[in-house]
The first five atom37 places (N, CA, C, CB, O) and aatype in JSON, in Angstrom:
{
  "aatype": [12, 1, 19, 10, 10, 8, 10, 1, 19, 0, 14, 7, 6, 6, 2, 8, 19, 6, 3, 10, 18, 8, 1, 19, 15, 1, 6, 10, 6, 7, 9, 14, 7, 10, 10, 1, 2, 6, 10, 10, 5, 7, 10, 0, 19, 14, 6, 6, 17, 0, 19, 10, 15, 6, 17, 1, 3, 0, 3, 0, 13, 1, 0, 17, 6, 2, 7, 14, 8, 8, 1, 7, 0, 16, 0, 14, 10, 1, 14, 18, 5, 2, 1, 6, 0, 7, 15, 19, 18, 7, 10, 18, 6, 19, 1, 0, 6, 18],
  "atom_mask": [
    [1, 1, 1, 1, 1],
    [1, 1, 1, 1, 1],
    [1, 1, 1, 1, 1],
    [1, 1, 1, 1, 1],
    [1, 1, 1, 1, 1],
    [1, 1, 1, 1, 1],
    [1, 1, 1, 1, 1],
    [1, 1, 1, 1, 1],
    [1, 1, 1, 1, 1],
    [1, 1, 1, 1, 1],
    [1, 1, 1, 1, 1],
    [1, 1, 1, 0, 1],
    [1, 1, 1, 1, 1],
    [1, 1, 1, 1, 1],
    [1, 1, 1, 1, 1],
    [1, 1, 1, 1, 1],
    [1, 1, 1, 1, 1],
    [1, 1, 1, 1, 1],
    [1, 1, 1, 1, 1],
    [1, 1, 1, 1, 1],
    [1, 1, 1, 1, 1],
    [1, 1, 1, 1, 1],
    [1, 1, 1, 1, 1],
    [1, 1, 1, 1, 1],
    [1, 1, 1, 1, 1],
    [1, 1, 1, 1, 1],
    [1, 1, 1, 1, 1],
    [1, 1, 1, 1, 1],
    [1, 1, 1, 1, 1],
    [1, 1, 1, 0, 1],
    [1, 1, 1, 1, 1],
    [1, 1, 1, 1, 1],
    [1, 1, 1, 0, 1],
    [1, 1, 1, 1, 1],
    [1, 1, 1, 1, 1],
    [1, 1, 1, 1, 1],
    [1, 1, 1, 1, 1],
    [1, 1, 1, 1, 1],
    [1, 1, 1, 1, 1],
    [1, 1, 1, 1, 1],
    [1, 1, 1, 1, 1],
    [1, 1, 1, 0, 1],
    [1, 1, 1, 1, 1],
    [1, 1, 1, 1, 1],
    [1, 1, 1, 1, 1],
    [1, 1, 1, 1, 1],
    [1, 1, 1, 1, 1],
    [1, 1, 1, 1, 1],
    [1, 1, 1, 1, 1],
    [1, 1, 1, 1, 1],
    [1, 1, 1, 1, 1],
    [1, 1, 1, 1, 1],
    [1, 1, 1, 1, 1],
    [1, 1, 1, 1, 1],
    [1, 1, 1, 1, 1],
    [1, 1, 1, 1, 1],
    [1, 1, 1, 1, 1],
    [1, 1, 1, 1, 1],
    [1, 1, 1, 1, 1],
    [1, 1, 1, 1, 1],
    [1, 1, 1, 1, 1],
    [1, 1, 1, 1, 1],
    [1, 1, 1, 1, 1],
    [1, 1, 1, 1, 1],
    [1, 1, 1, 1, 1],
    [1, 1, 1, 1, 1],
    [1, 1, 1, 0, 1],
    [1, 1, 1, 1, 1],
    [1, 1, 1, 1, 1],
    [1, 1, 1, 1, 1],
    [1, 1, 1, 1, 1],
    [1, 1, 1, 0, 1],
    [1, 1, 1, 1, 1],
    [1, 1, 1, 1, 1],
    [1, 1, 1, 1, 1],
    [1, 1, 1, 1, 1],
    [1, 1, 1, 1, 1],
    [1, 1, 1, 1, 1],
    [1, 1, 1, 1, 1],
    [1, 1, 1, 1, 1],
    [1, 1, 1, 1, 1],
    [1, 1, 1, 1, 1],
    [1, 1, 1, 1, 1],
    [1, 1, 1, 1, 1],
    [1, 1, 1, 1, 1],
    [1, 1, 1, 0, 1],
    [1, 1, 1, 1, 1],
    [1, 1, 1, 1, 1],
    [1, 1, 1, 1, 1],
    [1, 1, 1, 0, 1],
    [1, 1, 1, 1, 1],
    [1, 1, 1, 1, 1],
    [1, 1, 1, 1, 1],
    [1, 1, 1, 1, 1],
    [1, 1, 1, 1, 1],
    [1, 1, 1, 1, 1],
    [1, 1, 1, 1, 1],
    [1, 1, 1, 1, 1]
  ],
  "atom_positions": [
    [[13.18, 11.23, -18.83], [13.44, 10.61, -17.77], [11.59, 10.29, -18.09], [14.28, 11.54, -16.27], [10.64, 10.67, -18.77]],
    [[12.17, 8.91, -16.6], [9.68, 8.46, -17.03], [10.09, 7.93, -15.2], [8.66, 5.96, -19.14], [10.94, 7.35, -14.53]],
    [[9.18, 8.41, -15.15], [8.92, 7.62, -13.41], [7.3, 6.99, -12.89], [9.24, 9.08, -12.06], [6.29, 7.68, -13.0]],
    [[7.29, 5.52, -12.31], [6.97, 4.63, -12.99], [6.2, 4.28, -10.95], [8.39, 3.63, -14.16], [6.26, 3.37, -10.13]],
    [[5.84, 5.1, -11.0], [4.88, 4.51, -9.75], [3.86, 3.37, -8.77], [4.39, 4.98, -9.88], [2.85, 3.75, -8.16]],
    [[4.11, 2.65, -8.76], [3.23, 0.96, -8.15], [2.76, 1.95, -7.57], [3.91, -0.65, -7.13], [2.99, 3.06, -7.09]],
    [[1.15, 0.3, -8.01], [-0.52, 0.98, -7.22], [-0.46, -0.55, -7.09], [-2.26, 2.05, -8.3], [0.11, -1.34, -7.84]],
    [[-1.7, -0.96, -5.23], [-2.0, -1.98, -6.07], [-3.74, -1.64, -5.59], [-1.11, -3.69, -5.71], [-4.03, -1.78, -4.4]],
    [[-4.58, -1.3, -6.34], [-6.1, -0.75, -6.16], [-6.86, -2.79, -6.73], [-6.59, 1.26, -7.8], [-6.81, -3.54, -7.7]],
    [[-7.64, -2.75, -4.87], [-8.81, -3.05, -4.4], [-10.13, -3.6, -5.91], [-9.18, -1.52, -3.46], [-10.56, -2.59, -6.48]],
    [[-10.63, -4.77, -6.43], [-11.66, -4.34, -6.86], [-12.38, -3.65, -5.94], [-12.25, -5.19, -7.37], [-12.29, -3.41, -4.74]],
    [[-13.71, -3.16, -7.56], [-14.28, -2.17, -6.97], [-13.92, -1.38, -6.42], [0.0, 0.0, 0.0], [-14.78, -0.76, -5.8]],
    [[-12.78, -0.99, -6.32], [-12.19, 0.86, -5.28], [-11.98, 1.68, -7.22], [-9.38, 0.66, -3.7], [-11.77, 2.89, -7.29]],
    [[-12.08, 0.77, -8.64], [-11.13, 1.43, -9.94], [-11.65, 2.64, -10.35], [-11.08, 0.53, -11.33], [-10.96, 3.46, -10.97]],
    [[-13.24, 2.9, -9.96], [-14.07, 4.26, -10.83], [-12.85, 5.63, -9.29], [-17.12, 4.17, -10.53], [-12.03, 6.44, -9.72]],
    [[-13.11, 5.48, -7.82], [-12.31, 6.03, -6.57], [-10.7, 6.38, -7.38], [-12.21, 4.61, -5.08], [-10.5, 7.55, -7.68]],
    [[-9.62, 5.34, -7.7], [-8.5, 5.79, -8.35], [-8.56, 6.58, -8.89], [-7.98, 5.25, -8.96], [-8.08, 7.67, -8.58]],
    [[-9.6, 6.16, -10.59], [-9.65, 7.4, -11.42], [-9.49, 8.59, -10.75], [-10.83, 7.53, -12.1], [-8.75, 9.53, -10.46]],
    [[-10.52, 8.09, -10.65], [-10.88, 10.03, -10.06], [-9.83, 11.09, -8.4], [-13.15, 9.84, -9.21], [-9.85, 12.13, -7.73]],
    [[-9.07, 9.78, -8.61], [-8.02, 10.12, -7.36], [-7.2, 10.71, -8.58], [-7.19, 8.65, -6.19], [-7.1, 11.92, -8.81]],
    [[-6.51, 9.49, -9.46], [-5.59, 10.38, -10.11], [-5.4, 11.84, -11.09], [-5.2, 9.65, -10.63], [-4.44, 12.57, -11.34]],
    [[-7.25, 11.82, -11.6], [-7.52, 12.82, -11.77], [-7.18, 13.8, -11.27], [-8.25, 12.8, -11.79], [-6.04, 14.23, -11.44]],
    [[-8.01, 14.39, -10.57], [-7.37, 15.69, -9.01], [-5.98, 15.53, -9.25], [-7.71, 15.16, -6.89], [-5.47, 16.63, -9.44]],
    [[-4.9, 14.27, -9.32], [-3.55, 14.36, -9.26], [-3.1, 15.94, -10.4], [-2.91, 12.64, -9.84], [-2.6, 17.07, -10.51]],
    [[-3.87, 14.64, -11.05], [-3.2, 15.83, -12.94], [-3.68, 17.01, -12.47], [-4.19, 15.53, -15.06], [-2.9, 17.76, -11.88]],
    [[-4.79, 17.29, -12.61], [-4.93, 18.07, -12.63], [-3.85, 18.72, -11.6], [-6.08, 18.09, -12.65], [-2.92, 19.37, -12.07]],
    [[-3.98, 18.51, -10.02], [-2.97, 19.64, -9.77], [-1.3, 19.83, -9.99], [-3.11, 19.78, -8.52], [-0.58, 20.75, -9.6]],
    [[-1.04, 18.93, -10.58], [0.16, 19.02, -11.48], [0.43, 20.13, -12.2], [0.15, 18.11, -12.37], [1.37, 20.93, -12.12]],
    [[-0.86, 20.06, -13.16], [-0.57, 20.63, -14.41], [0.11, 22.72, -14.31], [-2.32, 20.34, -15.31], [-0.03, 23.75, -13.64]],
    [[0.58, 22.37, -15.09], [2.24, 23.2, -14.67], [3.68, 23.21, -14.26], [0.0, 0.0, 0.0], [4.67, 23.93, -14.27]],
    [[3.32, 22.19, -13.96], [4.97, 21.58, -12.92], [6.15, 22.32, -14.32], [5.21, 18.77, -12.7], [5.97, 22.56, -15.51]],
    [[6.86, 22.4, -13.77], [7.89, 22.54, -15.18], [8.75, 21.62, -15.23], [8.76, 23.79, -15.35], [9.35, 21.62, -14.15]],
    [[9.27, 20.56, -16.15], [9.47, 19.48, -16.6], [8.21, 18.56, -16.62], [0.0, 0.0, 0.0], [8.38, 17.64, -17.43]],
    [[7.07, 18.51, -16.04], [6.44, 17.67, -16.5], [5.81, 17.09, -17.46], [6.11, 17.68, -16.15], [4.61, 17.27, -17.32]],
    [[6.15, 16.21, -18.75], [5.53, 16.65, -20.0], [4.28, 15.87, -19.8], [6.37, 16.34, -21.4], [3.36, 16.57, -20.22]],
    [[3.73, 14.46, -19.25], [2.43, 14.48, -19.47], [2.78, 13.24, -18.47], [1.65, 14.47, -21.06], [3.89, 13.01, -17.99]],
    [[0.96, 12.11, -18.18], [1.71, 10.34, -17.6], [0.61, 10.44, -17.58], [2.79, 9.66, -16.2], [-0.18, 11.38, -17.66]],
    [[0.53, 9.17, -17.44], [-0.68, 7.9, -17.97], [-0.93, 7.54, -16.68], [-0.17, 6.38, -19.03], [-0.25, 7.82, -15.7]],
    [[-2.37, 6.67, -16.75], [-2.41, 5.8, -15.47], [-3.27, 4.67, -15.53], [-2.86, 6.57, -14.3], [-4.5, 4.65, -15.53]],
    [[-2.0, 3.18, -15.63], [-2.25, 2.15, -16.31], [-2.92, 0.62, -15.34], [-0.84, 1.98, -17.05], [-2.64, 0.49, -14.15]],
    [[-3.39, 0.07, -15.75], [-3.83, -1.46, -15.49], [-3.48, -2.76, -16.19], [-5.09, -1.5, -15.59], [-3.74, -3.24, -17.3]],
    [[-2.49, -3.34, -14.61], [-1.7, -4.27, -15.82], [-3.38, -5.37, -15.35], [0.0, 0.0, 0.0], [-4.26, -5.68, -14.56]],
    [[-2.45, -5.52, -17.15], [-3.64, -7.14, -17.67], [-3.94, -8.76, -17.52], [-3.52, -7.38, -18.9], [-4.89, -9.44, -17.9]],
    [[-2.41, -9.19, -16.61], [-2.15, -10.24, -16.37], [-2.87, -9.69, -14.2], [-0.23, -10.71, -17.05], [-1.64, -9.62, -14.09]],
    [[-3.06, -9.58, -13.76], [-2.92, -8.53, -12.96], [-3.15, -8.08, -12.72], [-2.64, -8.06, -12.81], [-2.35, -7.15, -12.7]],
    [[-4.63, -7.71, -12.06], [-6.01, -6.06, -13.02], [-5.3, -4.99, -11.1], [-9.61, -6.85, -13.08], [-4.85, -3.87, -10.89]],
    [[-5.67, -6.37, -10.06], [-5.13, -4.72, -9.52], [-3.89, -4.77, -9.51], [-5.53, -4.14, -8.01], [-3.52, -5.07, -8.38]],
    [[-3.05, -4.62, -10.21], [-1.71, -3.77, -10.48], [-2.02, -2.87, -11.73], [-0.32, -4.8, -10.82], [-2.52, -2.97, -12.85]],
    [[-1.4, -1.85, -10.84], [-2.17, -0.64, -11.43], [-0.53, 0.23, -10.93], [-4.15, -0.09, -10.49], [0.15, 0.14, -9.91]],
    [[-0.32, 1.24, -12.52], [0.47, 2.15, -12.43], [0.02, 3.78, -12.56], [1.32, 1.76, -13.3], [-1.13, 4.19, -12.68]],
    [[1.34, 4.64, -12.51], [1.43, 5.75, -12.96], [2.3, 6.12, -13.49], [1.26, 6.38, -12.38], [3.21, 6.52, -12.77]],
    [[2.52, 6.21, -15.06], [3.96, 6.43, -15.82], [3.69, 8.22, -16.12], [4.16, 5.21, -17.63], [2.86, 8.83, -16.79]],
    [[4.75, 8.62, -15.32], [5.01, 10.34, -15.66], [6.17, 10.35, -16.52], [5.4, 11.42, -14.23], [7.18, 9.73, -16.22]],
    [[6.09, 10.88, -17.36], [7.16, 11.47, -18.08], [8.04, 13.15, -17.32], [6.33, 11.75, -19.65], [7.28, 13.83, -16.63]],
    [[9.22, 13.57, -17.46], [9.35, 14.36, -17.34], [11.16, 14.94, -18.25], [8.92, 14.29, -15.99], [11.15, 14.61, -19.43]],
    [[11.63, 15.2, -18.09], [12.06, 16.62, -18.76], [13.19, 16.46, -19.25], [12.16, 17.81, -17.91], [13.73, 16.7, -20.33]],
    [[13.72, 15.64, -17.46], [14.94, 16.35, -17.08], [14.27, 14.91, -15.82], [15.15, 18.57, -16.8], [13.13, 14.49, -15.65]],
    [[15.86, 14.44, -15.03], [15.69, 13.48, -14.04], [15.92, 14.83, -12.69], [17.01, 11.94, -14.2], [15.61, 14.57, -11.54]],
    [[16.45, 16.12, -13.03], [16.64, 17.89, -12.6], [15.45, 18.27, -12.25], [17.13, 19.02, -13.81], [15.33, 18.6, -11.07]],
    [[14.35, 18.35, -13.06], [12.91, 18.49, -13.25], [12.1, 17.83, -12.2], [12.51, 17.96, -14.54], [11.16, 18.26, -11.54]],
    [[12.82, 16.38, -12.21], [11.12, 15.63, -11.86], [12.03, 16.31, -9.96], [10.64, 12.76, -12.41], [11.53, 16.94, -9.03]],
    [[13.22, 15.84, -10.11], [13.95, 16.42, -8.3], [13.5, 17.72, -7.51], [15.7, 16.86, -8.4], [12.82, 17.96, -6.52]],
    [[14.27, 18.49, -8.49], [13.42, 19.53, -8.44], [11.64, 19.23, -8.08], [13.66, 20.14, -9.83], [11.55, 18.87, -6.91]],
    [[10.49, 19.29, -8.67], [9.89, 19.34, -7.59], [9.65, 17.74, -6.71], [8.64, 20.09, -8.01], [8.52, 17.64, -6.22]],
    [[10.32, 16.89, -6.56], [9.64, 16.31, -5.56], [11.09, 16.43, -4.46], [8.91, 14.63, -6.04], [11.09, 15.82, -3.4]],
    [[11.82, 16.96, -4.72], [12.56, 18.12, -3.12], [11.39, 18.52, -2.93], [13.85, 19.74, -3.29], [10.86, 18.17, -1.87]],
    [[10.44, 19.53, -4.05], [10.13, 21.03, -3.59], [7.98, 21.06, -2.21], [0.0, 0.0, 0.0], [7.15, 20.25, -1.79]],
    [[8.18, 22.21, -2.19], [6.93, 22.13, -1.13], [5.85, 20.91, -1.35], [6.05, 23.58, -1.24], [5.34, 20.08, -0.61]],
    [[5.77, 21.21, -2.7], [4.29, 20.88, -2.94], [3.73, 19.16, -3.3], [3.92, 21.85, -4.25], [2.66, 18.55, -3.38]],
    [[5.05, 18.9, -3.45], [4.74, 17.24, -3.76], [4.44, 16.14, -3.16], [5.5, 16.73, -4.17], [3.88, 15.13, -3.57]],
    [[5.06, 16.54, -1.72], [3.92, 15.61, -0.77], [2.11, 15.34, -1.12], [3.9, 16.47, 0.76], [1.54, 14.39, -1.65]],
    [[1.47, 16.97, -0.4], [0.3, 17.01, -0.81], [-0.15, 17.12, -2.22], [0.0, 0.0, 0.0], [-1.32, 17.44, -2.44]],
    [[0.54, 16.93, -3.02], [-0.45, 16.82, -4.06], [-0.21, 15.81, -4.54], [-0.55, 17.74, -4.99], [-0.77, 15.91, -5.63]],
    [[0.53, 14.28, -4.5], [0.17, 13.55, -4.61], [-0.59, 12.59, -3.42], [0.95, 13.36, -5.19], [-1.41, 11.7, -3.62]],
    [[-0.16, 12.96, -2.38], [-1.03, 12.56, -1.15], [-2.79, 11.77, -1.17], [-1.14, 14.05, -0.42], [-3.16, 10.84, -0.46]],
    [[-3.32, 12.25, -1.85], [-4.71, 10.88, -2.39], [-4.25, 9.46, -3.31], [-6.04, 11.77, -3.73], [-5.03, 8.51, -3.42]],
    [[-2.89, 9.46, -3.93], [-2.77, 8.29, -3.9], [-1.99, 7.77, -3.64], [-2.95, 7.91, -4.53], [-1.43, 7.06, -4.48]],
    [[-1.51, 7.84, -2.28], [-0.55, 7.22, -0.49], [-1.33, 6.11, -0.54], [-0.76, 8.25, 1.45], [-0.47, 5.23, -0.62]],
    [[-2.63, 5.41, -0.54], [-2.29, 4.34, 0.12], [-3.39, 3.63, -0.84], [-2.38, 4.35, 1.83], [-4.44, 3.02, -0.64]],
    [[-2.93, 3.85, -1.55], [-3.51, 3.14, -2.89], [-1.13, 2.38, -2.97], [-4.58, 5.05, -4.85], [-0.56, 1.86, -3.93]],
    [[-0.85, 2.54, -2.29], [1.16, 2.81, -3.19], [1.78, 0.97, -3.07], [2.92, 4.4, -1.5], [1.79, 0.52, -1.93]],
    [[2.04, 0.44, -3.69], [2.17, -1.36, -3.86], [3.23, -1.72, -3.03], [2.57, -2.03, -5.5], [3.6, -2.85, -3.35]],
    [[3.77, -1.36, -2.3], [4.43, -1.32, -1.6], [5.7, -3.25, -1.32], [3.33, -0.67, -0.57], [6.79, -3.56, -0.84]],
    [[4.72, -3.82, -1.9], [5.07, -5.52, -1.91], [5.43, -5.72, -3.89], [3.09, -6.8, -1.16], [5.53, -6.72, -4.6]],
    [[5.55, -4.03, -4.24], [6.15, -4.25, -5.61], [8.41, -4.08, -5.5], [5.14, -2.63, -6.8], [9.35, -4.28, -6.26]],
    [[8.25, -3.7, -4.3], [9.84, -4.04, -4.0], [10.04, -2.2, -3.55], [0.0, 0.0, 0.0], [10.02, -1.62, -2.46]],
    [[10.21, -1.8, -4.75], [10.14, 0.57, -4.44], [8.94, 0.89, -4.5], [10.89, 1.97, -5.87], [8.4, 0.52, -5.55]],
    [[8.16, 1.53, -3.65], [6.63, 2.44, -4.51], [6.42, 2.62, -6.07], [6.62, 4.16, -4.11], [5.41, 2.29, -6.69]],
    [[7.62, 3.22, -6.62], [8.12, 4.08, -7.68], [9.58, 4.3, -8.12], [7.7, 5.22, -7.38], [10.39, 4.84, -7.35]],
    [[9.99, 3.78, -9.68], [10.68, 3.42, -9.73], [11.54, 5.24, -10.8], [0.0, 0.0, 0.0], [11.2, 6.41, -10.96]],
    [[12.49, 4.52, -11.14], [12.89, 5.89, -12.23], [13.51, 5.12, -13.55], [14.33, 7.16, -11.47], [13.97, 3.98, -13.51]],
    [[13.46, 5.96, -14.76], [13.79, 5.79, -15.87], [14.65, 6.18, -16.81], [13.18, 5.87, -16.14], [14.29, 7.28, -17.21]],
    [[15.83, 5.73, -17.5], [15.86, 7.26, -17.85], [16.11, 6.45, -19.7], [17.57, 8.59, -16.81], [16.79, 5.53, -20.15]],
    [[15.5, 7.07, -20.06], [14.83, 6.46, -21.66], [16.67, 6.32, -22.22], [13.39, 8.12, -22.97], [17.44, 7.28, -22.26]],
    [[16.96, 5.2, -22.51], [17.52, 5.25, -23.59], [18.21, 5.54, -25.28], [17.34, 5.01, -23.37], [19.17, 6.0, -25.9]],
    [[16.54, 4.69, -25.4], [16.68, 4.4, -26.95], [15.05, 4.95, -27.05], [17.12, 2.47, -27.55], [14.33, 5.05, -26.05]],
    [[14.57, 5.31, -28.55], [13.37, 5.23, -28.58], [12.78, 5.44, -29.72], [12.95, 5.85, -27.81], [13.15, 6.61, -29.59]],
    [[12.17, 5.45, -30.78], [11.85, 4.85, -32.14], [10.77, 6.05, -32.38], [11.23, 3.04, -32.19], [10.12, 6.1, -33.42]]
  ]
}
């Protein structure tokens, strides 16, 4: 399962957001079911960023999301959430891969 968190990063704040991403990622190390995550920057619209996380399954993600550490761990990136994207994040099930 994949989770895509939509971010909007103003010019000049790129390094700060990268630092926050690394801080949050270190905080999330060892979360059961979290396999990995990536920080992505849009090529067509450089202000559009995303965090793509890969989870073992939806149950693992939901257990963490409903747990006591979710909000505190992800708080540093919250000011950068892109509310114009329709939804701040999306959940995606992998249907096929090579």
